[in-house]
C-alpha positions as CSV (number, residue, x, y, z in Angstrom):
1,M,13.2,25.3,4.2
2,R,11.6,22.0,4.6
3,K,14.8,20.4,4.0
4,Q,16.8,22.6,5.9
5,K,14.5,21.7,9.2
6,I,14.4,18.2,8.2
7,I,18.3,18.0,8.8
8,G,18.8,20.2,11.5
9,I,16.2,17.8,13.7
10,V,18.7,14.6,12.5
11,I,21.7,16.7,13.1
12,I,20.8,17.2,17.2
13,I,19.2,13.8,17.1
14,V,22.9,12.1,16.1
15,I,24.2,14.7,18.4
16,V,21.9,13.2,21.3
17,L,22.8,9.9,20.7
18,A,26.3,10.5,20.6
19,I,26.3,12.1,24.1
20,L,24.1,9.3,25.5
21,G,27.0,6.8,23.9
22,I,23.7,4.8,22.2
23,N,25.7,2.7,19.5
24,N,23.3,3.6,16.9
25,R,23.6,1.1,13.8
26,N,25.2,2.4,10.9
27,I,22.6,3.5,8.3
28,F,24.9,3.3,5.2
29,N,26.5,-0.4,5.7
30,D,24.3,-3.0,7.3
31,D,23.5,-4.9,4.2
32,E,25.0,-8.2,5.3
33,Q,23.3,-8.1,8.2
34,V,19.8,-7.4,6.9
35,I,20.8,-10.8,5.1
36,Q,21.8,-12.6,7.7
37,D,18.7,-11.3,10.0
38,K,15.8,-12.5,6.9
39,Q,17.9,-15.5,6.2
40,Q,17.4,-16.3,10.1
41,I,14.2,-16.0,10.0
42,K,13.6,-18.2,7.2
43,Q,14.9,-20.8,8.3
44,E,13.6,-20.9,11.8
45,N,11.0,-24.3,12.4
46,L,8.3,-22.3,12.9
47,T,4.6,-22.0,11.5
48,I,4.1,-18.6,9.5
49,D,2.1,-17.6,12.1
50,E,4.3,-18.4,15.2
51,K,7.2,-16.4,12.8
52,V,4.9,-13.3,12.6
53,D,4.4,-13.6,16.4
54,K,7.4,-13.5,17.4
55,I,8.8,-10.8,15.0
56,V,5.7,-8.8,16.2
57,E,6.6,-9.2,19.9
58,S,10.4,-7.8,19.0
59,M,9.1,-4.3,17.6
60,S,8.8,-1.2,19.4
61,Q,5.7,0.6,19.3
62,T,7.2,3.2,16.9
63,E,8.3,0.6,14.8
64,K,4.8,-1.1,14.5
65,L,3.2,2.3,13.6
66,G,6.0,3.1,11.0
67,Q,4.5,-0.7,9.0
68,M,1.0,1.1,9.3
69,V,2.3,4.1,6.6
70,M,3.4,4.2,3.3
71,I,4.8,7.1,2.2
72,G,6.4,8.5,-1.3
73,I,10.0,10.2,-1.3
74,Q,11.1,12.9,-3.3
75,G,14.0,12.0,-5.2
76,T,16.0,9.6,-7.4
77,K,18.2,8.6,-4.6
78,V,18.3,8.1,-0.6
79,D,18.8,11.6,0.6
80,D,18.9,12.7,4.3
81,D,15.0,13.1,4.2
82,S,13.8,9.6,2.7
83,L,16.8,8.6,5.6
84,Y,14.5,10.3,8.4
85,M,11.6,9.3,7.5
86,L,12.6,5.5,7.3
87,H,14.5,5.8,10.7
88,Q,12.5,8.4,12.6
89,F,9.6,7.0,11.5
90,H,10.5,3.0,10.8
91,M,8.0,3.6,7.4
92,G,7.5,0.1,6.1
93,G,6.6,0.9,2.6
94,V,7.3,3.5,-0.3
95,I,5.6,4.3,-3.2
96,L,7.0,5.2,-6.1
97,F,6.5,8.0,-9.1
98,D,8.0,9.4,-12.1
99,R,9.8,12.0,-10.1
100,N,12.0,8.9,-8.2
101,M,12.6,7.0,-11.7
102,K,15.2,7.8,-14.4
103,S,15.9,4.3,-15.5
104,P,15.9,0.9,-15.0
105,E,19.1,0.7,-13.5
106,Q,18.5,3.7,-11.1
107,V,15.4,2.2,-9.9
108,K,17.1,-1.1,-9.0
109,Q,19.7,1.3,-7.4
110,L,16.9,3.0,-5.2
111,T,15.2,0.0,-4.3
112,S,18.1,-1.8,-2.9
113,D,19.4,1.5,-1.0
114,L,15.9,1.7,0.3
115,Q,15.6,-2.0,1.6
116,A,19.1,-1.5,3.3
117,Q,18.0,1.4,5.4
118,S,14.3,-0.9,6.4
119,N,14.1,-2.3,9.7
120,E,16.8,-5.3,10.1
121,K,14.3,-7.9,10.1
122,V,11.5,-6.2,8.1
123,P,11.6,-5.6,4.3
124,L,10.1,-2.9,2.9
125,F,6.9,-2.8,0.6
126,I,8.2,-1.0,-2.6
127,G,5.2,-0.3,-4.4
128,I,4.0,1.7,-7.9
129,D,0.9,2.3,-10.2
130,E,1.7,0.1,-12.8
131,E,-1.7,-0.2,-14.1
132,G,-1.4,0.5,-17.8
133,G,-2.6,2.9,-20.0
134,D,-2.1,6.5,-18.9
135,V,-1.4,5.2,-15.4
136,V,2.1,3.9,-16.0
137,R,5.5,5.1,-14.7
138,M,8.9,5.9,-16.7
139,A,6.4,5.0,-19.6
140,E,9.7,6.3,-22.2
141,K,12.5,3.7,-20.6
142,L,9.6,0.5,-20.2
143,T,7.2,-0.9,-22.7
144,P,4.1,0.1,-20.9
145,P,1.0,-2.4,-21.1
146,P,-2.0,-1.2,-22.8
147,S,-4.9,0.2,-20.9
148,Q,-7.2,-2.5,-18.7
149,K,-10.0,-1.2,-21.2
150,E,-8.0,-1.8,-24.4
151,I,-6.9,-5.6,-22.8
152,G,-10.5,-5.9,-22.2
153,A,-11.5,-5.6,-25.8
154,T,-9.6,-8.0,-27.0
155,G,-12.0,-10.3,-25.7
156,D,-9.0,-12.2,-25.1
157,I,-8.8,-13.1,-21.0
158,E,-5.0,-14.7,-21.6
159,Q,-4.3,-11.1,-22.4
160,A,-4.6,-9.6,-19.2
161,K,-2.2,-12.5,-17.5
162,T,0.3,-12.6,-20.4
163,W,0.8,-8.5,-19.5
164,A,0.4,-8.9,-16.1
165,I,3.7,-11.4,-16.1
166,K,5.4,-9.1,-18.5
167,T,4.8,-6.1,-16.1
168,A,5.6,-8.3,-12.7
169,K,9.0,-9.3,-14.5
170,S,9.7,-5.6,-15.2
171,L,9.0,-4.6,-11.7
172,K,10.8,-7.7,-9.7
173,E,13.7,-6.4,-12.1
174,M,13.9,-3.2,-10.5
175,G,12.8,-4.4,-6.8
176,I,9.9,-3.3,-6.8
177,N,7.5,-5.9,-5.0
178,V,3.7,-4.7,-4.9
179,N,2.1,-3.1,-7.4
180,F,-1.2,-1.6,-7.4
181,A,-3.4,-3.2,-9.7
182,P,-5.7,-4.8,-10.9
183,V,-8.4,-2.5,-11.3
184,A,-11.2,-4.1,-10.4
185,D,-13.5,-1.6,-10.9
186,V,-17.1,-2.2,-13.1
187,G,-17.1,0.6,-16.4
188,S,-15.5,3.5,-15.0
189,N,-15.3,6.5,-17.3
190,D,-11.5,6.8,-18.2
191,K,-9.9,3.4,-19.8
192,R,-8.8,1.9,-16.4
193,S,-11.7,-0.9,-16.3
194,Y,-11.3,-4.1,-18.4
195,S,-15.0,-3.7,-19.0
196,T,-18.5,-2.2,-18.1
197,D,-19.8,-5.5,-17.9
198,T,-19.5,-7.0,-14.6
199,N,-18.8,-10.8,-15.8
200,T,-16.1,-9.6,-18.2
201,V,-14.2,-7.4,-15.4
202,I,-14.1,-11.0,-13.2
203,D,-12.9,-12.6,-15.7
204,F,-10.1,-10.2,-16.6
205,V,-9.1,-9.1,-13.2
206,R,-9.2,-13.1,-11.8
207,A,-6.4,-13.8,-14.8
208,A,-4.8,-10.5,-14.1
209,T,-3.7,-11.6,-10.8
210,K,-2.8,-15.4,-11.7
211,G,-0.1,-13.4,-13.6
212,Y,1.4,-11.5,-10.5
213,Q,0.7,-14.9,-8.2
214,Q,2.5,-16.5,-10.8
215,E,5.8,-13.7,-10.4
216,N,5.4,-13.2,-6.9
217,I,4.6,-9.6,-7.2
218,I,1.9,-8.5,-4.6
219,Y,-1.2,-7.4,-6.3
220,S,-3.8,-4.6,-4.8
221,L,-7.1,-5.0,-6.3
222,K,-8.6,-1.4,-6.2
223,H,-10.7,0.8,-5.6
224,F,-12.8,-0.7,-3.5
225,P,-16.0,-0.8,-3.2
226,G,-15.6,-0.1,-6.7
227,I,-15.6,3.9,-8.7
228,G,-16.8,3.0,-11.7
229,K,-20.2,4.5,-10.9
230,G,-17.9,7.6,-9.9
231,R,-18.5,11.2,-11.7
232,V,-15.9,13.1,-9.8
233,D,-12.4,12.5,-9.7
234,S,-11.4,11.7,-6.1
235,H,-8.2,13.8,-6.6
236,V,-9.7,16.6,-6.7
237,D,-12.7,16.2,-4.1
238,S,-15.4,14.0,-2.5
239,S,-18.7,12.5,-4.8
240,S,-21.2,9.8,-4.0
241,I,-22.2,6.9,-5.3
242,D,-26.0,7.2,-5.1
243,V,-27.3,3.6,-5.5
244,T,-28.9,1.0,-3.6
245,K,-26.1,-1.6,-1.5
246,E,-28.4,-4.5,-3.7
247,I,-26.8,-2.6,-7.0
248,L,-23.5,-2.1,-5.8
249,M,-23.0,-6.2,-4.4
250,A,-24.2,-7.2,-8.1
251,E,-22.4,-4.9,-9.9
252,D,-19.5,-3.6,-8.4
253,I,-18.1,-5.4,-5.2
254,I,-18.6,-8.8,-7.2
255,P,-15.5,-8.6,-8.7
256,F,-13.8,-8.1,-5.1
257,K,-15.5,-10.9,-3.4
258,T,-14.9,-13.0,-6.3
259,I,-11.1,-12.7,-5.6
260,I,-11.4,-13.4,-2.2
261,D,-13.5,-16.7,-2.5
262,E,-11.1,-17.8,-5.0
263,N,-7.6,-16.7,-4.2
264,G,-7.8,-16.7,-0.8
265,P,-8.5,-13.9,2.0
266,N,-5.1,-12.7,3.2
267,D,-1.9,-12.2,0.8
268,Y,-2.4,-9.1,-1.2
269,F,-4.2,-5.7,-0.8
270,I,-7.2,-4.0,-1.4
271,L,-6.9,-0.2,-1.6
272,V,-10.4,1.4,-0.7
273,S,-11.5,4.7,-1.9
274,H,-12.3,8.0,-1.2
275,L,-15.6,7.7,-2.8
276,K,-19.1,8.0,-0.3
277,Y,-21.7,5.3,-0.4
278,P,-24.7,6.3,1.0
279,A,-26.3,3.1,0.7
280,L,-23.4,1.4,2.4
281,D,-22.5,4.6,5.2
282,E,-24.4,8.1,5.5
283,E,-21.8,9.8,6.9
284,Y,-17.8,8.9,5.7
285,P,-15.9,8.1,3.0
286,A,-15.2,4.5,2.3
287,S,-11.6,5.1,3.3
288,L,-12.8,6.6,6.9
289,S,-15.9,4.0,7.2
290,S,-15.8,0.9,10.0
291,K,-19.4,0.1,8.0
292,I,-17.2,-0.3,4.7
293,M,-13.9,-1.5,5.8
294,T,-14.5,-3.7,8.8
295,D,-18.8,-4.7,8.5
296,L,-18.4,-5.0,4.9
297,L,-15.2,-6.3,3.7
298,R,-13.7,-7.9,6.5
299,N,-16.6,-9.9,8.4
300,E,-19.4,-9.8,5.3
301,L,-16.8,-10.5,2.6
302,G,-14.5,-12.2,4.7
303,Y,-11.2,-10.5,3.6
304,K,-8.6,-11.2,6.2
305,G,-5.3,-9.5,4.3
306,I,-4.1,-6.5,3.8
307,I,-6.4,-3.1,3.6
308,I,-4.6,0.0,2.3
309,T,-6.5,3.3,2.0
310,D,-6.0,5.1,-1.2
311,D,-4.0,8.3,-0.8
312,M,-4.7,10.5,1.7
313,E,-3.7,13.9,0.1
314,M,-6.0,13.4,-2.2
315,G,-9.1,16.5,-2.3
316,A,-11.6,13.7,-1.6
317,V,-10.5,13.9,1.9
318,A,-7.6,16.3,2.8
319,N,-9.9,18.9,1.9
320,H,-11.9,17.9,5.0
321,N,-9.6,16.7,7.3
322,D,-6.6,17.2,9.0
323,F,-3.7,14.6,8.5
324,R,-3.1,14.1,12.6
325,S,-6.6,12.7,12.5
326,I,-7.2,11.6,8.6
327,G,-4.7,8.2,9.7
328,V,-6.8,7.8,13.2
329,N,-10.0,7.7,11.6
330,A,-8.8,5.3,8.7
331,V,-7.3,2.7,11.3
332,K,-10.5,2.8,13.5
333,A,-12.6,2.0,10.8
334,G,-10.5,-1.0,9.3
335,A,-7.3,0.1,7.3
336,D,-4.2,-1.4,7.8
337,I,-1.9,0.9,6.3
338,V,-2.3,4.3,5.4
339,L,-0.7,5.9,1.7
340,V,0.6,9.1,2.1
341,C,1.7,9.8,-0.7
342,H,3.6,13.2,-1.3
343,E,4.8,15.2,1.6
344,Y,6.8,15.0,4.3
345,E,5.4,17.7,6.8
346,H,1.8,15.1,5.7
347,Q,3.4,11.8,6.9
348,Q,5.1,12.7,10.2
349,E,1.6,14.2,10.7
350,V,-0.4,10.9,9.9
351,Y,2.3,8.7,12.1
352,L,2.3,10.6,15.1
353,G,-1.8,11.2,14.8
354,L,-1.4,7.4,15.0
355,L,1.2,7.7,18.2
356,D,-1.2,9.7,19.9
357,A,-3.7,7.9,19.8
358,V,-2.3,4.9,20.7
359,N,-0.7,6.6,23.9
360,S,-3.9,8.1,25.2
361,G,-5.8,4.4,24.5
362,E,-7.7,6.0,21.1
363,I,-6.5,3.2,19.4
364,S,-6.0,0.2,21.6
365,Q,-2.7,-1.8,21.3
366,E,-4.7,-4.8,20.2
367,R,-6.0,-2.7,17.0
368,I,-2.1,-1.9,16.3
369,D,-0.9,-5.4,16.7
370,E,-3.6,-7.1,14.8
371,S,-2.5,-4.8,11.6
372,V,0.5,-5.2,12.2
373,K,0.2,-9.1,12.3
374,R,-1.4,-9.1,9.0
375,I,1.2,-6.8,7.6
376,I,4.2,-9.1,8.5
377,K,2.4,-11.8,7.0
378,V,2.1,-11.0,3.7
379,K,6.3,-9.7,4.0
380,L,7.1,-13.2,4.9
381,L,4.9,-14.7,2.4
382,H,6.3,-12.7,-0.5
383,L,9.5,-11.0,0.7
384,Y,11.6,-13.2,2.3
385,Q,12.9,-14.6,-0.9
């Protein structure tokens, strides 16, 4: 029923465009134009910031807002639903799951087709969770990395870099440019953390990021400000980490701070968790907290790159918020990209909530442009090859 409704809307839009005589671009045959546009930007004799400003100035409001939402799609091919999301809402990124992946060859075709449907001058972030262990995709077709716990247990820091390089090469071959890894949490209850020792986590995370940098894959440190002390899965519901700020800074936040200080503050992602940290913010979870995302991560730690939320359909936030307001509150608090992994209806609600908030003045144009410039800068640094 949902698919029929979406298809019906697409048909109406096409008819209206035809009646108005608007020459809508051919959405199936624009690969050559996309390549030409990207090459033109690459070759222009401008600084990176000047290129960013030029691109952002040329974007419509709807295109800007689309850059701030990353979505999941449902199939193994670019179908009517995903086309609608990319063209009507100008979504700036797609995250892939097992439901989208049947073979390396099929994924390569899918990512190529997705990029062909992106904004002419702005390629898509195409991401995946390929941490290792239990958090991998298409495990039967690829050689999945060991869990971070298993890598950490070897005591060989170079193993983290080696596996990051192997993973990055595999992802690049399939057209994936973002990996939501490494996990920078200390001592999580499952196998997702390198160690229960903070310094060990720092060493292994540092090595992993070097591997991703070597292969020009965008990495994402997660889950800021650290979920290692959490006891409830945020996929299910909310929970709190009730320790002092001093403990959080000394044990959980320092891996993030170290990478920010050492690797530079602006060309990777930091994914923010949905847990609550009363010592940092008594009211809101991290993904909706200006005290955590803006005051702490931006201002205190000096991070200048992209802040992305964890999936907004997780129970920790979805059980307590509606989707129209959830994206608005995340952006107001400091998020650059709102991640919505599964349902098209929820993705549209998040986007429309942002659009309403900008039109009403609840979110300023300056705030939107601030995030879009960060996003475009990372895309220019990594995706214009």
